[in-house]
C-alpha positions in Angstrom: -18.4 -4.6 5.9 -16.3 -1.8 7.6 -16.4 -1.3 11.3 -16.8 2.4 12.4 -16.0 3.8 15.9 -18.6 6.1 17.5 -18.5 8.1 20.7 -21.4 8.7 23.1 -21.1 11.7 25.4 -22.4 9.7 28.4 -21.4 6.1 27.8 -18.1 6.4 25.8 -17.0 4.8 22.6 -18.5 1.8 20.7 -18.2 0.2 17.3 -20.8 -0.3 14.6 -20.5 -2.5 11.5 -22.4 -0.9 8.7 -22.2 -0.6 4.9 -20.1 2.3 3.4 -23.3 3.8 1.9 -24.6 4.4 5.4 -21.5 6.0 6.8 -23.1 9.5 7.0 -26.3 8.2 8.7 -26.8 9.1 12.3 -25.7 6.5 14.9 -27.2 5.9 18.3 -25.6 4.5 21.4 -26.7 0.9 22.1 -26.8 1.6 25.9 -28.6 4.9 26.3 -29.9 5.4 22.8 -28.5 8.9 22.6 -27.0 10.2 19.4 -23.3 9.5 19.0 -20.7 11.2 16.8 -18.2 9.3 14.6 -14.6 9.1 15.7 -12.2 9.0 12.8 -9.6 6.3 13.2 -6.8 5.0 10.8 -7.9 2.1 8.6 -6.8 -1.4 9.5 -4.2 -2.0 6.8 -2.1 -5.2 6.7 1.6 -4.7 6.8 3.7 -5.7 3.8 6.4 -8.3 4.0 9.9 -6.8 4.5 11.3 -7.6 1.0 8.3 -6.1 -0.8 8.4 -3.0 1.5 12.1 -2.5 0.8 11.6 -2.7 -3.0 8.7 -0.2 -2.9 10.7 2.2 -0.7 13.7 1.9 -3.1 11.4 2.5 -6.1 9.8 5.5 -4.5 13.2 7.0 -3.5 14.6 6.5 -7.1 11.9 8.8 -8.5 13.2 11.7 -6.5 16.8 10.8 -5.7 18.1 8.6 -8.4 21.3 6.7 -7.6 24.4 7.6 -9.6 26.3 4.7 -11.1 30.1 5.1 -10.5 31.4 1.7 -11.5 30.5 -1.2 -13.7 29.1 -4.3 -11.9 28.1 -7.8 -12.9 29.5 -10.0 -15.5 30.2 -8.9 -19.1 27.7 -9.7 -21.8 28.6 -12.5 -24.2 30.2 -11.2 -27.4 28.1 -11.7 -30.5 29.7 -12.9 -33.6 28.7 -11.5 -37.0 26.4 -13.8 -38.9 28.2 -15.6 -41.7 26.3 -15.8 -45.0 25.6 -19.4 -46.1 27.7 -19.0 -49.3 30.9 -18.2 -47.5 33.2 -21.2 -47.0 35.3 -21.5 -43.9 
């Protein structure tokens, strides 16, 4: 269940855990029982591991700024021989 932050004019901020369906319902301060307004905060997202984050950043950048290949890299592919029909003798 999400935790929402609310602010009371007299008492300050406090947190309430409530279902997402009740996010728009009025909240009341647990200390003075006065009506409180919701404070919008960034969601608590977990941080991705460094290798995954780098791959996602590289993928996102390639959509707008593709890298230009200027040289061949890697090893050459193995040459394929033409298939020899079974009736041909060597």
